[in-house]
N, CA and C of each residue as an Amber inpcrd file, in Angstrom:
protein
   315
  12.2010000  -6.7540000   7.0250000  13.2460000  -6.2610000   6.2480000
  14.1640000  -5.2310000   7.3710000  13.9890000  -5.5040000   8.4170000
  15.1830000  -5.0380000   9.3640000  16.8170000  -5.0300000   9.0370000
  17.3890000  -4.3090000   9.2820000  18.9390000  -4.4550000   9.2540000
  19.3140000  -4.5880000  10.7310000  18.6980000  -4.5210000  11.9590000
  18.8140000  -4.7950000  12.9800000  19.9380000  -6.0860000  13.2220000
  21.3390000  -5.7000000  13.9400000  22.2010000  -6.5500000  14.2670000
  23.0240000  -6.9430000  13.1680000  22.9980000  -5.8940000  11.8440000
  23.5700000  -5.9910000  10.9010000  24.7820000  -5.2650000  10.2880000
  24.8630000  -4.2090000  11.3710000  25.6100000  -3.2780000  11.0700000
  25.0320000  -1.8120000  11.0180000  23.5280000  -1.5340000  10.5680000
  22.8940000  -0.7900000  10.6300000  22.1040000  -0.0970000  11.4710000
  21.5290000   1.0220000  11.3810000  20.6430000   1.3140000  12.5430000
  19.0880000   1.0080000  12.1880000  18.5340000   0.8390000  13.2380000
  17.3200000   0.2590000  12.8930000  16.1640000   1.6700000  12.6700000
  15.4010000   1.5140000  11.7100000  14.3290000   2.8410000  11.6970000
  13.7810000   2.9300000  12.5210000  12.9570000   3.9770000  12.9470000
  11.9990000   3.9460000  13.8750000  10.6870000   3.0470000  13.3560000
   9.6980000   2.7080000  13.9850000   8.8900000   1.8950000  13.7560000
   8.7800000   0.7880000  12.3300000  10.3860000   0.6730000  12.2370000
  10.4390000  -0.2190000  11.1730000   9.7860000   0.3790000   9.6010000
  10.0680000   1.7080000   9.6970000   9.4960000   2.4610000   8.4800000
  10.2440000   1.9850000   7.2550000   9.8520000   1.0780000   6.6060000
  10.6570000   0.8380000   5.3150000   9.8030000   0.7620000   4.1480000
  10.0170000   2.1850000   3.4220000   9.0490000   2.2520000   2.0840000
   9.4990000   0.9280000   1.0360000   8.4150000   0.3060000   0.4030000
   8.5080000   0.0120000  -0.7650000   8.8720000   0.6330000  -2.0290000
   9.8610000   0.4810000  -2.8230000  10.1470000   1.1840000  -3.5680000
   9.0540000   1.7540000  -4.7800000   8.5350000   2.5850000  -5.3520000
   7.8810000   2.2110000  -6.7160000   8.2240000   1.0620000  -7.7530000
   9.1480000   1.0610000  -7.8060000   9.6740000   0.4350000  -9.1410000
   9.4820000  -0.7370000  -9.1510000   9.4610000  -1.2150000  -7.4870000
   9.3730000  -3.0060000  -7.3370000   7.9240000  -3.4060000  -7.3580000
   7.0940000  -2.5120000  -7.2000000   5.7180000  -2.4930000  -6.7880000
   4.9280000  -2.3650000  -8.7010000   5.8160000  -1.6050000  -9.7490000
   5.6730000  -1.7990000 -10.9010000   5.5000000  -2.9750000 -11.4670000
   7.2160000  -3.6990000 -10.9910000   7.5590000  -4.9540000 -11.6320000
   6.3690000  -6.0570000 -10.7680000   6.0270000  -5.8150000  -9.6860000
   5.2550000  -7.1040000  -9.2550000   4.1380000  -6.9790000 -10.0460000
   3.7040000  -6.0430000 -10.6870000   2.1140000  -5.9610000 -11.2130000
   2.6280000  -6.1690000 -13.0920000   3.5310000  -5.9950000 -13.3510000
   3.9100000  -6.5250000 -14.5630000   3.9110000  -8.0040000 -14.9190000
   4.1820000  -8.2140000 -13.8490000   4.7740000  -9.8590000 -13.4100000
   3.2520000 -10.6590000 -13.4230000   2.4630000 -10.3480000 -12.5910000
   0.9800000 -10.2940000 -12.2460000   0.2030000 -10.6430000 -13.6880000
   0.4020000  -9.1820000 -14.0810000  -0.1870000  -9.4690000 -15.8740000
   0.0870000 -10.1690000 -17.1010000   1.3980000 -10.6140000 -16.8300000
   2.3220000 -11.6900000 -17.8870000   1.7570000 -13.0000000 -17.6080000
   0.6400000 -13.0020000 -16.3460000   0.3460000 -14.5090000 -16.0440000
  -1.0270000 -14.5700000 -16.3760000  -1.8110000 -13.4800000 -17.4250000
  -2.9270000 -13.4850000 -17.6640000  -3.6270000 -13.5800000 -16.6230000
  -3.8270000 -13.2140000 -15.4880000  -4.6420000 -12.9690000 -14.3810000
  -5.4670000 -11.4480000 -14.6550000  -6.7410000 -11.6310000 -14.1310000
  -7.7040000 -10.3640000 -14.4510000  -7.1390000  -9.2720000 -13.4090000
  -7.0710000  -7.9370000 -14.0100000  -6.7980000  -7.2950000 -12.9860000
  -7.7180000  -6.0860000 -13.4500000  -9.0510000  -6.1410000 -12.7600000
 -10.1480000  -5.3960000 -13.1630000 -11.0570000  -5.0810000 -12.1890000
 -11.6150000  -3.8620000 -11.4030000 -12.8030000  -4.0160000 -10.5020000
 -12.4760000  -4.3170000  -9.3340000 -11.1200000  -4.0730000  -8.6700000
 -10.6560000  -4.9660000  -7.4770000 -10.5060000  -3.9850000  -6.3330000
 -10.6630000  -4.1660000  -5.1510000 -10.9550000  -3.5010000  -3.7600000
  -9.7600000  -4.2200000  -3.2500000  -8.4420000  -3.2790000  -2.8500000
  -7.0880000  -3.5820000  -1.9790000  -7.3750000  -3.0840000  -0.6070000
  -6.6160000  -3.7220000   0.2850000  -6.5860000  -3.3830000   1.5300000
  -5.2130000  -3.2770000   1.6820000  -4.5120000  -2.0410000   1.9940000
  -2.8520000  -1.8760000   2.5710000  -2.9720000  -1.7350000   3.8270000
  -2.4300000  -3.2120000   4.6460000  -2.5090000  -2.9130000   6.1600000
  -0.9880000  -1.9320000   6.7190000  -0.2700000  -1.6750000   5.6500000
   0.8050000  -0.7990000   6.5240000   1.2990000  -0.1140000   5.4770000
   0.0190000   0.8010000   5.2020000   0.1590000   1.9580000   3.8690000
   1.2840000   2.8970000   3.6030000   1.9810000   3.3150000   4.9840000
   3.0830000   4.2150000   5.4050000   2.5870000   5.2540000   4.6200000
   3.3210000   5.7810000   3.5450000   2.8380000   7.1620000   2.8950000
   2.0750000   6.9850000   1.5500000   1.9030000   5.6860000   1.3470000
   0.8370000   5.3640000   0.0130000   1.9300000   5.1060000  -1.0730000
   2.9890000   4.6550000  -1.0480000   4.1570000   4.3550000  -1.9070000
   3.5740000   3.5350000  -3.1480000   2.9550000   2.0090000  -2.6240000
   2.1340000   1.1020000  -3.0740000   1.3070000   1.2960000  -3.6610000
   0.5170000   2.4730000  -3.1650000  -0.8070000   2.4420000  -3.5870000
  -0.6570000   3.3040000  -4.7650000   0.0880000   4.6020000  -4.9110000
   0.3350000   5.5250000  -6.0260000   0.8200000   4.4940000  -7.2710000
   1.8580000   3.5730000  -6.6150000   2.4170000   2.6690000  -7.8880000
   1.4640000   1.9090000  -8.5500000   0.8250000   1.6110000  -7.8470000
  -0.3280000   0.7550000  -8.2920000  -1.2490000   1.3590000  -9.0970000
  -1.7290000   2.1700000  -8.7110000  -2.8000000   3.1730000  -9.2900000
  -2.1520000   3.8690000 -10.9330000  -0.9660000   3.7860000 -10.7180000
   0.0310000   4.4950000 -11.8150000  -0.3910000   3.0450000 -13.2470000
   0.3480000   1.7280000 -12.5340000   0.1630000   0.9870000 -13.4130000
  -1.1930000   0.6850000 -13.9200000  -2.2320000   0.4930000 -12.8310000
  -3.5590000   0.5400000 -13.5290000  -3.9690000   1.6070000 -14.8260000
  -3.7520000   2.7350000 -14.5140000  -3.9710000   3.6730000 -15.5000000
  -3.3320000   3.7030000 -16.4690000  -1.6950000   3.4630000 -16.6500000
  -1.3690000   2.8930000 -17.7630000  -1.2550000   1.9250000 -18.6350000
  -2.2190000   0.9800000 -17.7660000  -2.7390000  -0.2280000 -18.6060000
  -4.2820000  -0.5100000 -19.2090000  -4.5960000   0.9990000 -18.5900000
  -6.3490000   0.9370000 -19.3490000  -7.4120000   0.0920000 -18.2100000
  -6.8160000  -0.1250000 -16.9290000  -7.3200000  -0.5880000 -16.1230000
  -8.5600000   0.0860000 -15.0150000  -9.5450000  -0.1180000 -14.7410000
  -9.9740000   0.8080000 -13.6800000  -9.3580000   1.0110000 -12.1080000
  -9.1090000   1.9220000 -11.6410000  -8.6540000   2.2370000 -10.5760000
  -8.9190000   1.5250000  -9.3240000  -8.0410000   1.0150000  -8.5780000
  -9.0850000   0.0080000  -7.6020000  -9.5960000   0.7780000  -6.3350000
 -10.2960000   0.1760000  -5.7060000 -10.8350000   0.9000000  -4.4700000
 -10.0240000   0.3710000  -3.1000000  -9.5000000   1.4400000  -2.7920000
  -8.5050000   1.1040000  -1.4560000  -9.1760000   1.7280000  -0.3420000
  -8.5160000   0.4220000   0.9370000  -8.7560000   0.5490000   2.2360000
  -7.4590000   0.9400000   2.3060000  -6.9000000   1.6830000   3.4780000
  -5.4080000   1.5800000   4.1930000  -5.4940000   1.9530000   5.7850000
  -4.6900000   1.3170000   6.0630000  -4.2190000   1.5850000   7.1020000
  -2.5350000   1.5330000   7.4480000  -2.5000000   2.3310000   8.6500000
  -1.0150000   2.7440000   8.9880000  -1.0110000   3.2750000  10.4530000
  -0.1440000   2.8060000  11.1630000   0.3390000   2.8160000  12.5150000
   0.5090000   3.9170000  13.0320000   1.4520000   4.9660000  12.1100000
   2.0690000   6.4750000  12.2560000   1.0480000   7.4100000  12.2970000
   0.5970000   8.3710000  12.8190000  -0.2460000   9.1260000  12.5220000
   0.1620000  10.0740000  11.6640000   1.4150000  10.5110000  11.6090000
   2.0720000  11.1790000  10.4070000   1.8690000  10.8830000   8.9870000
   1.4160000   9.7670000   8.8500000   1.2700000   9.4410000   7.5210000
  -0.0300000   9.2050000   7.1190000  -1.1890000   9.8240000   7.8990000
  -2.5860000  10.2200000   7.6190000  -2.7890000  11.1060000   6.6620000
  -2.0210000  12.5830000   6.6320000  -2.0840000  13.2500000   5.3130000
  -1.7460000  12.9520000   3.9730000  -0.8530000  11.9230000   3.9680000
  -0.1540000  11.2780000   2.7070000  -1.3710000  10.7860000   2.0870000
  -1.5060000   9.8400000   3.2790000  -2.7130000   8.5060000   2.9830000
  -4.1980000   9.4720000   2.2750000  -4.5670000  10.3570000   2.8130000
  -5.8440000  10.6680000   2.5020000  -6.2440000  10.9140000   1.3770000
  -5.6620000  11.7100000   0.3800000  -5.9950000  11.6690000  -1.2020000
  -5.9950000  10.2550000  -1.7480000  -5.5740000   9.7460000  -1.4740000
  -5.4620000   8.0810000  -1.8490000  -6.2500000   7.2530000  -1.5300000
  -7.0830000   7.6720000  -0.7350000  -8.3790000   6.6400000  -0.4210000
  -9.3300000   7.4080000  -0.6500000 -10.4340000   7.1580000  -1.2950000
 -11.3990000   8.0500000  -1.5270000 -12.8610000   7.8390000  -0.6360000
 -12.9010000   7.0250000  -0.2010000 -13.6960000   6.7840000   1.0240000
 -13.0200000   6.8930000   2.3150000 -13.1280000   7.9320000   2.9390000
 -12.4220000   8.2930000   4.1930000 -12.5070000   7.4080000   5.5170000
 -13.8400000   6.7660000   5.5570000 -14.2350000   5.8720000   6.1380000
 -13.4430000   4.5880000   6.2210000 -12.5220000   4.4970000   4.8000000
 -11.6110000   3.1220000   4.9380000 -10.1840000   3.4700000   5.0060000
  -9.9900000   4.8490000   5.8290000  -8.7590000   5.1010000   6.2320000
  -8.5620000   5.0020000   7.4270000  -7.6880000   3.9530000   8.1500000
  -7.5440000   4.1740000   9.4260000  -6.0190000   4.4000000   9.9490000
  -6.0650000   5.2070000  11.0060000  -4.6120000   5.1330000  11.6700000
  -4.6760000   4.5200000  13.2480000  -4.0080000   3.3120000  12.7890000
  -4.0810000   2.3010000  14.4100000  -3.2400000   1.1610000  14.0110000
  -3.1250000   0.5220000  14.8890000  -2.1150000  -0.7780000  14.7020000
  -3.1260000  -2.0520000  14.1580000  -3.0690000  -2.4720000  12.8980000
  -3.7360000  -3.3220000  11.8600000  -4.1210000  -4.2920000  12.7990000
  -3.3730000  -4.7480000  13.6010000  -3.8350000  -6.3760000  14.2280000
  -4.8290000  -5.8230000  15.3450000  -5.0140000  -4.7700000  15.4530000
  -6.1120000  -4.4610000  16.3500000  -7.4830000  -4.1350000  15.9330000
  -7.5700000  -4.0330000  14.3100000  -8.8220000  -3.9970000  13.5870000
  -9.4820000  -5.0900000  13.6600000 -10.8310000  -4.7090000  13.4720000
 -11.5110000  -5.8520000  13.6000000 -11.6510000  -6.6060000  12.1950000
 -11.5660000  -8.2610000  12.3090000 -11.4140000  -8.8320000  11.1110000
 -12.7130000  -8.5710000  10.1020000 -12.2670000  -8.3850000   8.6740000
 -12.9280000  -8.0570000   8.0070000 -14.3440000  -9.3640000   7.7300000
 -15.3760000  -8.8320000   7.1990000 -16.3780000  -9.5070000   6.8160000
 -16.1020000 -10.4210000   5.4660000
C-alpha cells in the first residue's frame, strides 16, 4: 500500500493503519455469507496500534459474539503499549519481525 514513486513520501516502516470502518465492513460482509463467527482465535501479524483488533472486538460485541482470543505481533517497539491491553494473554504479544517468529503448530 506504499505510495512510493507516486508523488507521496513513504511512511517510516510502511506504517499504514487500516481504518476501523473498513474492518467493520469486512466483518459485515463476512457475516452476510452466513459464516460462523464465534469462539475464534486470531493472530494479527502486523498489529500496529491495534486498530483492526479494536474494530473486530467492537463488531463482535455489537453482534453478541464472543470476543476473539488474540495473538498479536508488531515490529515497531513503540506499539507495544497500545497493544498490551488488547491481548489478554501477554505471552501472545510479541514485538519483533513476524517473519522471524517460529511457525505456529
